[in-house]
C-alpha positions as CSV (number, residue, x, y, z in Angstrom):
1,M,69.9,44.8,89.8
2,K,69.2,48.3,91.0
3,T,71.3,47.1,94.0
4,L,74.4,46.5,91.7
5,F,74.0,49.7,89.6
6,R,74.3,51.8,93.0
7,L,77.1,49.9,93.9
8,L,78.9,50.7,91.1
9,L,78.0,54.1,91.5
10,V,79.0,54.5,95.0
11,S,82.0,52.6,94.0
12,C,82.7,55.2,91.2
13,A,82.5,58.0,93.2
14,L,84.7,56.7,96.1
15,T,87.3,56.2,93.4
16,G,87.0,59.9,91.9
17,V,87.1,61.5,95.8
18,T,90.4,59.5,96.6
19,R,91.9,60.2,93.0
20,D,91.6,63.8,94.1
21,A,92.9,63.8,97.9
22,W,96.1,61.3,96.2
23,A,96.2,64.4,93.5
24,Q,96.2,66.8,96.0
25,A,98.6,65.0,98.3
26,Q,101.4,64.9,95.3
27,N,100.8,68.9,94.9
28,P,100.4,70.7,98.1
29,P,99.6,74.2,97.7
30,P,102.6,76.8,98.2
31,Q,103.1,77.7,101.6
32,Q,103.6,81.5,102.8
33,P,107.1,81.7,103.8
34,Q,107.3,82.0,107.7
35,R,109.3,84.5,109.4
36,S,111.8,83.6,112.1
37,A,111.4,84.4,115.1
38,A,114.7,86.8,115.0
39,E,113.2,88.3,112.2
40,R,109.9,89.2,114.2
41,A,111.9,91.0,117.0
42,A,114.1,92.9,114.4
43,A,110.9,94.2,112.5
44,A,109.4,95.3,115.9
45,E,112.4,96.6,117.5
46,A,112.8,98.5,113.9
47,A,109.2,100.0,114.3
48,H,110.1,100.9,118.3
49,Q,113.2,102.7,117.3
50,R,111.0,104.4,114.2
51,D,108.6,106.0,117.4
52,L,111.3,106.8,119.3
53,A,113.0,109.2,116.5
54,A,110.0,110.6,115.3
55,V,109.8,114.0,116.1
56,P,106.6,116.6,116.4
57,L,107.1,119.5,114.3
58,K,104.9,122.6,113.7
59,V,105.5,123.5,110.0
60,K,103.9,127.0,109.3
61,I,103.6,128.2,105.8
62,V,102.7,131.4,104.6
63,L,101.5,132.4,101.0
64,S,102.2,136.1,100.7
65,K,100.9,138.1,96.8
66,Y,103.0,141.2,96.0
67,Q,102.2,144.0,93.6
68,G,105.4,145.6,92.9
69,D,107.1,146.3,96.7
70,R,102.9,146.2,97.9
71,K,102.1,143.0,99.9
72,I,98.3,142.6,98.7
73,S,97.7,139.4,100.8
74,S,99.2,137.1,103.0
75,L,97.3,133.8,104.1
76,P,99.2,131.8,107.0
77,Y,98.6,127.6,107.4
78,E,100.1,125.3,109.8
79,L,100.6,121.8,110.1
80,T,101.7,119.3,112.6
81,V,104.1,116.6,111.0
82,R,106.0,113.7,112.6
83,T,109.4,113.1,111.3
84,E,109.8,109.4,109.6
85,F,106.2,109.4,109.1
86,G,103.9,109.9,105.9
87,P,103.1,113.2,105.2
88,S,100.2,115.6,106.6
89,N,98.1,117.9,104.5
90,I,95.7,120.7,104.7
91,R,92.3,121.0,101.7
92,M,91.1,124.1,102.1
93,I,89.3,124.0,98.7
94,T,85.7,125.5,97.2
95,Q,84.1,124.2,94.1
96,V,82.9,126.7,91.3
97,P,80.6,125.9,89.0
98,V,82.0,126.6,85.2
99,R,79.9,126.2,82.1
100,S,81.2,123.3,79.7
101,F,80.3,125.5,76.6
102,G,79.1,128.6,75.4
103,A,75.5,129.9,76.1
104,A,72.4,129.5,73.9
105,T,71.7,132.9,71.6
106,S,68.9,134.5,73.8
107,G,68.2,138.6,74.2
108,D,67.9,137.9,77.9
109,P,71.4,137.6,79.5
110,I,70.0,136.2,82.7
111,Q,68.6,133.2,81.1
112,A,71.4,132.9,78.8
113,A,73.6,132.4,82.1
114,R,71.9,129.8,83.5
115,V,72.2,127.1,80.3
116,G,74.5,124.7,80.7
117,P,76.1,122.2,81.7
118,F,78.6,122.8,84.3
119,T,81.5,121.5,85.4
120,Y,82.6,122.1,88.9
121,R,86.2,123.2,89.4
122,D,88.5,123.3,93.1
123,V,89.3,126.7,93.6
124,G,91.6,126.7,97.1
125,T,95.0,125.3,98.3
126,S,96.0,122.0,99.1
127,I,99.2,121.8,101.2
128,D,101.3,118.2,101.9
129,A,103.9,118.5,104.1
130,S,106.1,115.8,105.7
131,A,110.0,115.4,107.2
132,R,112.7,113.2,108.1
133,N,115.8,113.3,110.9
134,L,119.0,114.4,110.0
135,D,122.0,114.5,112.1
136,A,122.9,117.8,114.3
137,G,119.3,118.5,114.9
138,R,118.4,119.3,111.3
139,F,115.8,118.1,109.2
140,A,114.7,117.3,105.8
141,V,111.5,119.1,104.9
142,D,109.3,118.3,102.1
143,V,106.6,120.7,101.3
144,I,103.8,120.8,97.9
145,I,102.0,123.6,97.5
146,E,99.0,123.9,94.8
147,D,96.6,126.6,95.0
148,T,94.4,128.1,92.7
149,S,92.4,131.4,92.5
150,I,89.7,133.1,90.6
151,F,91.1,136.6,88.7
152,K,89.3,139.9,90.2
153,D,87.1,141.7,87.7
154,D,89.9,143.9,87.0
155,E,92.2,141.2,86.1
156,R,90.2,139.4,83.8
157,K,90.9,141.4,80.1
158,G,94.7,141.0,80.9
159,A,94.1,137.1,81.3
160,G,92.3,137.5,77.9
161,A,88.4,136.5,79.7
162,A,87.1,139.6,77.0
163,Q,85.3,136.4,74.5
164,A,83.9,134.9,78.1
165,D,83.2,137.6,80.5
166,D,80.4,135.8,82.3
167,Q,83.3,132.8,83.1
168,P,85.5,132.8,86.1
169,V,89.1,133.0,85.2
170,L,91.1,130.1,87.0
171,R,94.8,130.7,88.1
172,R,97.1,127.5,89.2
173,Y,100.1,128.1,90.9
174,R,101.8,124.9,92.0
175,T,105.6,124.3,93.7
176,Q,107.1,121.7,95.3
177,N,110.6,121.7,97.2
178,N,112.7,120.0,100.0
179,L,114.6,122.6,102.6
180,I,116.8,121.2,105.4
181,M,116.1,123.3,108.6
182,K,116.6,123.4,112.0
183,D,114.7,124.3,115.0
184,G,113.1,127.8,115.0
185,Q,114.3,128.8,111.3
186,S,112.3,130.1,108.8
187,A,112.9,130.0,104.7
188,E,111.8,131.0,101.5
189,L,110.2,128.4,100.0
190,T,109.9,129.5,96.5
191,V,109.1,132.9,94.7
192,A,107.0,133.1,91.1
193,S,106.1,136.0,89.0
194,D,102.5,135.7,87.3
195,K,103.1,137.3,83.5
196,V,99.9,138.1,83.1
197,T,99.2,140.5,86.6
198,G,102.5,140.9,87.4
199,E,101.8,139.4,90.7
200,V,104.7,138.0,92.6
201,V,103.7,134.8,95.0
202,K,106.2,134.5,97.7
203,A,105.8,130.9,100.0
204,E,107.9,130.9,103.0
205,V,108.3,127.8,105.4
206,S,109.2,127.3,109.2
207,I,109.6,125.3,111.8
208,S,109.5,124.3,115.5
209,V,109.5,121.8,117.7
210,L,106.8,120.4,119.2
211,K,107.6,119.8,123.1
């Protein structure tokens, strides 16, 4: 009796396996389309031509600040960019602690200034630059600049910081533009005025082909 029972179990198991195999044979999994040899050769040739067309450029960006006609700062940045490739970037960032809410009432100003919690804000400059080949030795140069700075003490009242004299006041400047340029050319990217301080921020771009 036990032997017959075992034979029935084995028969059922074999029947289930056979049914599953038949179902898989009737409904095979979808196959990924295979590229032909011609398509693979065309893709390889396109990648090769892109490498041949790539031109290394030195992109120089200068951020200058003016108070009236007087230049008060000038900061240069340089990147190496390959045309027809992704962007190159610079990140020059310092994290500054900023208290999330007002200080607790305390007679000790030093102790009050230490009350948190604090969050950290990025202060500094971020630049992304990329380039594409055009005709007649011209290049389409894309530049994104984001600059965050801290107001100086003598600028804080104008920025509305009288109610939070122990807190940093941040200014954010962002610009994105596209220029058509040639080797050795310089161009003005943007000019922006700060309506609080009257400062004028100018961004200039120059490119040169690396030999």
